[in-house]
C-alpha positions as CSV (number, residue, x, y, z in Angstrom):
1,M,-1.1,13.8,21.5
2,T,1.4,14.1,18.8
3,Q,1.2,12.5,15.4
4,F,4.2,11.1,13.4
5,F,3.5,10.2,9.6
6,N,5.5,7.1,9.3
7,A,6.1,7.4,5.8
8,A,6.8,11.3,5.4
9,E,9.2,12.1,2.8
10,G,12.0,14.5,3.7
11,G,11.3,14.8,7.3
12,H,14.0,16.2,9.6
13,I,13.3,14.8,12.8
14,S,13.8,10.9,13.5
15,R,11.4,8.7,15.2
16,E,13.4,8.1,18.1
17,D,13.9,12.0,18.6
18,W,10.1,12.6,18.2
19,V,9.3,9.8,21.2
20,R,12.2,11.4,23.3
21,V,10.9,15.2,23.0
22,A,7.3,14.3,23.2
23,H,7.8,12.2,26.4
24,K,10.2,14.9,27.9
25,H,7.1,17.2,27.8
26,G,4.7,14.4,29.1
27,V,2.9,14.3,25.7
28,A,1.6,10.8,24.2
29,C,3.0,10.0,20.6
30,F,0.9,8.4,17.8
31,N,2.5,6.9,14.8
32,D,0.4,6.3,11.6
33,A,1.9,3.6,10.1
34,A,-1.1,2.8,8.1
35,A,0.7,1.3,5.2
36,D,3.7,0.2,6.6
37,V,3.8,-3.5,6.7
38,P,5.7,-5.4,5.3
39,P,7.9,-6.1,7.1
40,I,5.8,-8.2,9.4
41,A,8.1,-7.2,12.3
42,N,6.8,-3.3,11.9
43,L,3.5,-4.8,14.0
44,W,5.7,-4.3,16.9
45,N,8.8,-2.2,15.9
46,Y,7.2,1.1,16.8
47,T,5.4,0.3,20.1
48,A,9.1,-1.0,21.0
49,M,10.8,2.4,20.1
50,G,8.3,3.9,22.5
51,F,5.2,5.2,20.5
52,D,2.3,5.1,22.7
53,L,-0.1,4.2,19.9
54,V,0.4,2.9,16.5
55,A,-2.2,2.6,13.7
56,F,-2.1,-0.1,10.9
57,S,-4.7,-0.3,8.0
58,G,-6.6,-3.6,8.1
59,G,-6.3,-3.8,4.3
60,K,-3.2,-2.9,2.3
61,G,-0.3,-5.3,3.2
62,I,-2.4,-7.2,5.8
63,R,-4.8,-7.9,3.4
64,G,-8.1,-8.0,5.6
65,P,-11.3,-5.9,5.3
66,Q,-10.5,-2.5,4.0
67,C,-12.7,-0.7,6.6
68,T,-11.0,-2.2,9.7
69,G,-7.6,-1.2,11.2
70,L,-5.2,-2.2,14.2
71,L,-4.7,0.3,17.0
72,L,-1.9,-0.9,19.0
73,G,0.0,0.6,22.2
74,K,-0.9,1.3,25.8
75,K,-4.3,0.2,27.1
76,D,-5.5,3.5,28.6
77,L,-5.3,5.2,25.3
78,I,-7.1,2.2,23.2
79,D,-9.6,2.2,26.0
80,G,-10.5,5.8,25.3
81,A,-10.6,5.1,21.7
82,V,-13.0,2.1,22.5
83,L,-15.3,4.5,23.7
84,N,-16.1,6.0,20.3
85,N,-17.2,2.9,19.0
86,S,-20.0,0.5,19.5
87,P,-22.2,0.4,22.0
88,Y,-21.3,3.9,22.4
89,S,-23.0,5.0,19.3
90,N,-23.6,8.8,19.8
91,T,-20.0,10.0,19.8
92,V,-17.5,11.6,17.4
93,G,-16.3,8.2,15.9
94,R,-19.7,6.9,15.0
95,G,-18.8,7.1,11.2
96,M,-15.7,5.1,11.9
97,K,-17.2,2.3,13.5
98,V,-16.4,-1.4,12.4
99,G,-18.5,-4.2,12.7
100,K,-18.0,-7.5,14.4
101,E,-18.0,-9.1,11.0
102,E,-15.2,-6.9,9.9
103,I,-13.1,-7.4,13.3
104,I,-13.5,-11.4,12.9
105,G,-12.4,-11.0,9.3
106,L,-9.0,-8.6,10.6
107,V,-8.1,-11.2,13.2
108,A,-7.7,-13.9,10.6
109,A,-5.8,-11.4,8.6
110,V,-3.3,-11.0,11.2
111,D,-3.2,-14.5,12.2
112,W,-2.4,-15.2,8.8
113,F,-0.1,-12.3,8.0
114,R,2.2,-13.4,10.7
115,E,2.7,-16.8,9.5
116,Q,4.1,-15.2,6.1
117,D,7.7,-14.7,5.6
118,D,8.8,-11.5,4.4
119,A,11.5,-13.0,1.7
120,A,9.0,-15.6,0.2
121,M,6.3,-12.7,-0.2
122,E,8.9,-10.7,-2.0
123,A,10.1,-13.4,-4.2
124,E,6.5,-13.9,-5.1
125,F,5.8,-10.6,-5.9
126,R,9.0,-10.0,-7.9
127,K,7.9,-13.3,-9.9
128,R,4.3,-11.7,-11.0
129,A,6.3,-8.5,-11.9
130,G,8.4,-10.6,-14.0
131,V,5.6,-12.3,-15.7
132,I,4.0,-8.7,-16.8
133,A,7.3,-7.4,-17.7
134,E,8.3,-9.9,-20.1
135,R,4.9,-9.4,-22.1
136,V,5.0,-5.9,-22.1
137,K,8.6,-5.6,-23.4
138,T,7.4,-7.0,-26.8
139,V,6.1,-3.5,-27.5
140,P,8.5,-1.3,-29.2
141,S,10.2,1.2,-26.7
142,V,8.5,-0.3,-23.7
143,Q,10.6,-0.8,-20.5
144,A,9.9,-2.5,-17.3
145,R,11.6,-2.5,-13.9
146,V,10.8,-3.5,-10.5
147,F,10.7,-0.5,-7.6
148,I,10.3,-1.2,-4.0
149,P,9.1,2.3,-2.0
150,P,11.4,2.8,0.9
151,V,8.5,2.9,3.7
152,A,4.9,2.6,3.0
153,N,3.7,-0.1,0.8
154,H,7.1,-1.7,0.8
155,V,6.9,-4.2,-1.5
156,P,7.8,-4.6,-5.3
157,H,5.9,-2.7,-7.8
158,L,6.4,-2.9,-11.6
159,L,7.4,0.5,-13.2
160,I,6.5,0.6,-17.2
161,T,7.8,3.3,-19.2
162,Y,7.7,3.9,-23.0
163,D,8.3,6.5,-25.5
164,T,5.0,8.3,-26.2
165,N,6.3,8.8,-29.9
166,R,6.2,5.2,-30.3
167,V,3.2,4.1,-28.4
168,K,0.6,7.1,-28.8
169,L,-1.3,6.7,-25.6
170,T,-0.8,8.4,-22.3
171,A,-0.3,6.4,-19.2
172,T,-3.5,7.8,-17.9
173,E,-5.3,6.7,-21.2
174,V,-3.8,3.3,-20.7
175,M,-5.2,3.2,-17.3
176,Q,-8.7,4.3,-18.5
177,K,-8.5,1.6,-21.2
178,M,-7.7,-1.1,-18.4
179,R,-10.5,-0.1,-16.3
180,E,-12.9,-0.4,-19.6
181,G,-11.8,-3.9,-20.6
182,T,-13.0,-7.4,-19.1
183,P,-12.2,-8.2,-16.7
184,R,-11.6,-4.6,-15.2
185,I,-8.2,-4.0,-13.9
186,E,-7.2,-1.0,-12.0
187,L,-3.7,0.1,-12.2
188,N,-1.7,2.1,-9.5
189,P,-3.4,5.5,-8.9
190,S,0.4,7.0,-9.5
191,T,0.0,6.0,-12.9
192,G,0.1,9.0,-15.3
193,G,1.8,11.2,-12.7
194,G,-1.2,10.9,-10.3
195,P,-0.6,10.9,-6.5
196,A,2.9,9.5,-6.2
197,S,2.1,7.7,-2.7
198,A,4.9,6.1,-1.0
199,G,7.5,7.5,-3.3
200,L,6.5,6.0,-6.4
201,P,7.8,7.6,-9.4
202,G,5.0,9.2,-11.6
203,G,4.9,10.9,-15.2
204,N,3.0,11.1,-18.3
205,N,4.5,7.6,-19.7
206,V,4.9,6.0,-16.4
207,I,2.5,2.8,-15.6
208,V,2.6,1.4,-12.2
209,V,1.4,-2.3,-11.6
210,G,0.8,-3.2,-7.9
211,V,1.3,-7.2,-7.9
212,W,0.8,-7.8,-4.4
213,M,-2.8,-7.7,-4.4
214,L,-3.3,-10.1,-7.4
215,Q,-4.7,-13.7,-6.9
216,P,-2.6,-16.7,-8.3
217,G,-2.8,-16.5,-12.1
218,E,-4.1,-12.8,-12.3
219,D,-0.8,-11.9,-13.4
220,Q,-1.0,-13.3,-16.7
221,I,-4.3,-11.9,-17.0
222,V,-2.9,-8.5,-16.2
223,A,0.1,-9.2,-18.7
224,T,-2.2,-10.1,-21.6
225,R,-4.3,-7.1,-21.4
226,L,-1.8,-4.6,-20.9
227,Q,0.1,-5.9,-23.8
228,E,-2.8,-6.0,-25.9
229,V,-3.6,-1.9,-24.9
230,L,0.2,-1.0,-25.5
231,A,0.7,-2.8,-28.6
232,G,-2.7,-1.3,-30.1
233,A,-1.5,2.2,-30.0
234,A,2.3,1.2,-31.0
235,K,3.6,2.5,-34.2
């Protein structure tokens, strides 16, 4: 089986060519699309292209249990994967088995997700980002803009940058202070030049806020705390 990483950056082989060449040689195609919803239609777009198996995280954009996932595609291949799950416990997949409670949770999450609207979700995420942006821009030299990665985690993120001569903290130090506060707040791991997943820019003065996992009203909490941290280090 071939593996296509759907969010690979700088790839030179299209999805369509990948499927065509593999199938020409009688080889099945697997697409790792773990983080690649929304858009909602991606749940069926890649199997429609001809991929034999497609995997999505049950967490991330679907917002179900993090320890679950969706495996979509041809029945014979899915049947093979099932043999590595309960009740076939003594197999290579034992460490990856999913409990029935998580499965029910994922089914509920998929039902919810399919009832959503891409445009409405994006508008809500932009609204949350705007709340935080307006608050932090009161700190000298701080700028904020919305960035949407092209494939994986394809939703609005808030990118905050500032002059480290004016705000005497690195982005990594800001992340740590946010963790130490009450309530504890976790910034996107690309903050401070960390692993720039999904094409997110990184840098010593770049803070990345993921707003799509917030509950209603939590954007105000993040905005208040982040403004406090940045203002406390401003000169």
